[in-house]
DRENKE-843779 format. One record per atom (N, C-alpha, C): residue in three letters; atom name; x, y, z. Coordinates in Angstrom, 2 decimals, m for minus. Example, Ala and Ser with C-alpha at 12.3 -4.5 7.8 and 13.67 -1.06 7.14 Angstrom:
2
> type;atom;east;north;up
> ala;N;13.19;m5.69;7.80 $
> ala;CA;12.30;m4.50;7.80 $
> ala;C;13.20;m3.30;7.80 $
> ser;N;12.85;m2.25;7.08 $
> ser;CA;13.67;m1.06;7.14 $
> ser;C;12.90;0.03;7.87 $
// end
This chain:
75
> type;atom;east;north;up
> met;N;12.39;m7.30;m12.80 $
> met;CA;13.47;m6.29;m13.18 $
> met;C;14.44;m6.85;m12.14 $
> ser;N;15.82;m7.08;m12.36 $
> ser;CA;17.02;m7.42;m11.64 $
> ser;C;17.06;m6.60;m10.62 $
> ile;N;18.11;m6.55;m9.45 $
> ile;CA;18.53;m5.71;m8.51 $
> ile;C;19.47;m4.76;m9.19 $
> thr;N;19.89;m5.12;m9.97 $
> thr;CA;20.83;m3.90;m11.02 $
> thr;C;20.35;m3.07;m11.66 $
> glu;N;19.38;m3.43;m12.51 $
> glu;CA;18.57;m2.60;m13.32 $
> glu;C;17.64;m1.78;m12.04 $
> glu;N;17.25;m2.19;m11.13 $
> glu;CA;16.11;m1.63;m10.07 $
> glu;C;16.95;m0.67;m9.42 $
> thr;N;18.97;m0.79;m8.76 $
> thr;CA;19.47;0.24;m8.47 $
> thr;C;20.20;1.25;m9.29 $
> cys;N;20.09;0.70;m10.72 $
> cys;CA;20.33;2.01;m11.72 $
> cys;C;19.56;2.90;m12.07 $
> arg;N;18.11;2.48;m11.86 $
> arg;CA;16.78;3.33;m12.18 $
> arg;C;16.95;4.47;m10.84 $
> trp;N;16.96;4.08;m9.91 $
> trp;CA;17.13;4.59;m8.54 $
> trp;C;18.16;5.75;m8.52 $
> ala;N;19.17;5.05;m8.80 $
> ala;CA;20.60;6.16;m9.04 $
> ala;C;20.26;7.22;m10.14 $
> tyr;N;19.63;6.84;m11.33 $
> tyr;CA;19.38;7.82;m12.26 $
> tyr;C;18.49;8.81;m11.81 $
> ala;N;17.35;8.65;m11.40 $
> ala;CA;16.37;9.21;m10.65 $
> ala;C;17.02;10.42;m9.78 $
> lys;N;17.54;9.68;m8.63 $
> lys;CA;18.09;10.61;m7.94 $
> lys;C;19.33;11.50;m8.51 $
> ala;N;20.17;11.35;m9.36 $
> ala;CA;20.96;11.92;m9.88 $
> ala;C;20.35;13.04;m10.94 $
> met;N;19.44;13.12;m11.35 $
> met;CA;18.62;14.03;m11.96 $
> met;C;17.79;15.10;m11.06 $
> arg;N;17.85;14.78;m9.95 $
> arg;CA;17.95;16.04;m9.08 $
> arg;C;18.84;17.05;m8.99 $
> asn;N;20.17;16.58;m9.34 $
> asn;CA;21.73;17.51;m9.45 $
> asn;C;21.44;18.23;m10.66 $
> glu;N;21.47;19.68;m10.64 $
> glu;CA;21.60;20.32;m11.82 $
> glu;C;22.76;20.11;m12.46 $
> asn;N;23.83;20.39;m11.71 $
> asn;CA;25.38;19.97;m12.41 $
> asn;C;25.32;18.39;m13.10 $
> ile;N;24.77;17.62;m12.79 $
> ile;CA;24.68;16.32;m13.22 $
> ile;C;23.95;16.57;m14.72 $
> arg;N;22.76;17.01;m14.68 $
> arg;CA;21.63;17.27;m15.71 $
> arg;C;22.58;17.90;m16.86 $
> arg;N;22.96;19.01;m16.24 $
> arg;CA;23.90;19.69;m17.15 $
> arg;C;25.09;19.10;m17.97 $
> ala;N;25.74;18.25;m17.14 $
> ala;CA;26.95;17.19;m17.90 $
> ala;C;26.68;16.43;m18.42 $
> leu;N;25.40;15.78;m18.25 $
> leu;CA;24.92;14.74;m19.14 $
> leu;C;24.41;15.40;m20.63 $
> gln;N;23.89;16.32;m20.44 $
> gln;CA;23.48;17.40;m21.47 $
> gln;C;24.34;17.87;m22.49 $
> glu;N;25.21;18.63;m21.63 $
> glu;CA;26.37;19.18;m22.66 $
> glu;C;27.52;18.19;m23.29 $
> ala;N;28.10;17.15;m22.34 $
> ala;CA;28.99;16.29;m22.48 $
> ala;C;28.59;15.08;m22.68 $
> gly;N;27.56;14.31;m22.63 $
> gly;CA;26.95;13.22;m22.61 $
> gly;C;27.54;12.08;m21.69 $
> arg;N;28.07;12.48;m20.81 $
> arg;CA;28.55;11.90;m19.64 $
> arg;C;28.60;12.47;m18.59 $
> ala;N;28.28;11.87;m17.54 $
> ala;CA;28.19;12.06;m15.89 $
> ala;C;28.68;11.06;m15.10 $
> ile;N;28.99;11.55;m13.80 $
> ile;CA;29.58;10.39;m13.00 $
> ile;C;28.64;10.90;m11.61 $
> tyr;N;27.78;10.24;m11.12 $
> tyr;CA;27.11;10.58;m9.97 $
> tyr;C;27.66;9.75;m8.67 $
> leu;N;27.82;10.59;m7.64 $
> leu;CA;28.50;9.65;m6.31 $
> leu;C;27.43;9.88;m5.57 $
> asp;N;26.76;8.88;m4.99 $
> asp;CA;25.62;9.02;m3.62 $
> asp;C;26.33;9.18;m2.48 $
> asp;N;26.05;10.39;m2.06 $
> asp;CA;26.78;10.62;m0.90 $
> asp;C;26.14;9.97;0.55 $
> asn;N;24.99;9.49;0.34 $
> asn;CA;24.32;8.88;1.37 $
> asn;C;23.69;7.66;0.93 $
> pro;N;24.31;6.49;0.75 $
> pro;CA;24.22;5.23;0.28 $
> pro;C;22.75;4.80;0.87 $
> ser;N;21.74;4.23;0.29 $
> ser;CA;20.90;3.36;0.65 $
> ser;C;21.06;2.24;1.77 $
> asp;N;20.17;1.48;2.18 $
> asp;CA;20.47;0.33;3.06 $
> asp;C;20.84;m0.32;1.95 $
> glu;N;22.25;m1.02;2.51 $
> glu;CA;22.77;m2.12;1.51 $
> glu;C;22.12;m3.08;1.18 $
> ser;N;21.15;m3.68;1.86 $
> ser;CA;20.35;m4.85;1.89 $
> ser;C;19.64;m4.60;0.68 $
> val;N;18.81;m3.21;0.11 $
> val;CA;18.50;m2.88;m0.70 $
> val;C;19.11;m2.77;m2.11 $
> phe;N;20.08;m2.06;m1.70 $
> phe;CA;20.94;m1.54;m2.91 $
> phe;C;22.12;m1.79;m2.70 $
> pro;N;22.48;m3.15;m2.89 $
> pro;CA;23.76;m3.52;m2.53 $
> pro;C;25.27;m3.20;m3.55 $
> ala;N;24.83;m2.17;m4.56 $
> ala;CA;25.76;m2.11;m5.76 $
> ala;C;26.61;m0.70;m4.89 $
> ser;N;28.04;m0.30;m5.46 $
> ser;CA;28.61;0.81;m5.14 $
> ser;C;27.88;2.00;m5.59 $
> asn;N;28.52;3.11;m4.81 $
> asn;CA;27.79;4.28;m4.51 $
> asn;C;28.06;5.13;m5.95 $
> arg;N;28.85;4.76;m6.88 $
> arg;CA;29.58;5.47;m8.16 $
> arg;C;28.55;4.91;m9.50 $
> tyr;N;28.06;5.83;m9.71 $
> tyr;CA;27.07;5.47;m11.06 $
> tyr;C;27.69;6.37;m12.35 $
> val;N;28.08;5.94;m13.55 $
> val;CA;28.40;6.31;m14.72 $
> val;C;27.33;6.36;m15.36 $
> leu;N;27.08;7.85;m15.99 $
> leu;CA;25.90;8.10;m16.87 $
> leu;C;26.34;8.66;m17.87 $
> ser;N;25.51;7.87;m19.04 $
> ser;CA;26.04;8.41;m20.61 $
> ser;C;24.69;8.55;m21.17 $
> arg;N;24.76;9.30;m21.76 $
> arg;CA;24.09;9.71;m23.05 $
> arg;C;24.23;9.55;m24.57 $
> val;N;23.38;8.87;m24.98 $
> val;CA;23.95;8.06;m26.39 $
> val;C;22.65;8.79;m27.30 $
> glu;N;23.13;9.24;m28.70 $
> glu;CA;22.20;9.70;m29.75 $
> glu;C;21.52;8.59;m30.55 $
> val;N;20.82;8.33;m30.80 $
> val;CA;20.33;7.48;m31.75 $
> val;C;19.82;8.05;m33.03 $
> his;N;20.05;7.83;m34.19 $
> his;CA;19.76;8.50;m35.06 $
> his;C;18.87;7.56;m36.05 $
> gly;N;17.91;7.89;m36.12 $
> gly;CA;16.84;6.75;m37.29 $
> gly;C;16.66;7.80;m38.71 $
> glu;N;15.85;6.51;m39.24 $
> glu;CA;15.73;7.57;m40.77 $
> glu;C;14.95;8.83;m40.71 $
> arg;N;13.99;9.38;m39.63 $
> arg;CA;13.07;10.34;m39.47 $
> arg;C;13.43;11.26;m38.34 $
> gln;N;14.02;10.73;m37.21 $
> gln;CA;14.37;11.68;m35.86 $
> gln;C;15.28;10.67;m35.04 $
> ala;N;15.96;11.83;m34.44 $
> ala;CA;17.11;11.63;m33.47 $
> ala;C;16.46;11.15;m32.15 $
> glu;N;16.68;10.40;m31.09 $
> glu;CA;16.59;9.99;m30.16 $
> glu;C;17.46;10.19;m29.27 $
> ala;N;17.58;10.30;m27.87 $
> ala;CA;18.92;10.27;m26.65 $
> ala;C;18.04;9.01;m25.94 $
> leu;N;19.27;8.25;m25.85 $
> leu;CA;19.05;7.18;m24.81 $
> leu;C;20.08;7.66;m23.52 $
> val;N;19.43;7.29;m22.27 $
> val;CA;20.52;7.49;m21.10 $
> val;C;21.03;6.20;m20.36 $
> tyr;N;22.21;5.78;m20.38 $
> tyr;CA;22.65;4.42;m19.46 $
> tyr;C;23.33;5.11;m18.39 $
> cys;N;23.02;3.90;m17.29 $
> cys;CA;23.50;4.05;m15.62 $
> cys;C;24.27;2.89;m15.57 $
> asn;N;25.46;3.01;m15.51 $
> asn;CA;25.97;1.60;m15.21 $
> asn;C;25.75;0.70;m16.45 $
> gly;N;25.74;0.88;m17.53 $
> gly;CA;25.43;0.03;m18.59 $
> gly;C;24.07;m0.31;m18.69 $
> val;N;23.03;0.19;m18.05 $
> val;CA;21.69;m0.18;m18.14 $
> val;C;20.68;1.02;m18.59 $
> cys;N;20.15;0.53;m19.48 $
> cys;CA;19.27;1.68;m20.29 $
> cys;C;18.22;2.25;m18.86 $
> val;N;18.19;3.65;m18.77 $
> val;CA;17.41;4.03;m17.67 $
> val;C;16.21;4.98;m18.19 $
> ala;N;16.76;5.62;m19.52 $
> ala;CA;15.72;6.74;m20.02 $
> ala;C;15.91;6.71;m21.54 $
// end
């Protein structure tokens, strides 16, 4: 896993602890998470702004929701 993927997965997990972020993602399909306390930049050198997007994928039998963080599929 690349550092970008790892960072996005970490940011998504942290963002999901915030009720406002979860609600915006569910209702609007998009949310912006700003990490107020960025981690050690030597571990996560990315910006502290993360754009979360929820995408509905409709299959033949069912619909599935995928979540992207800065373009990386995280859920």
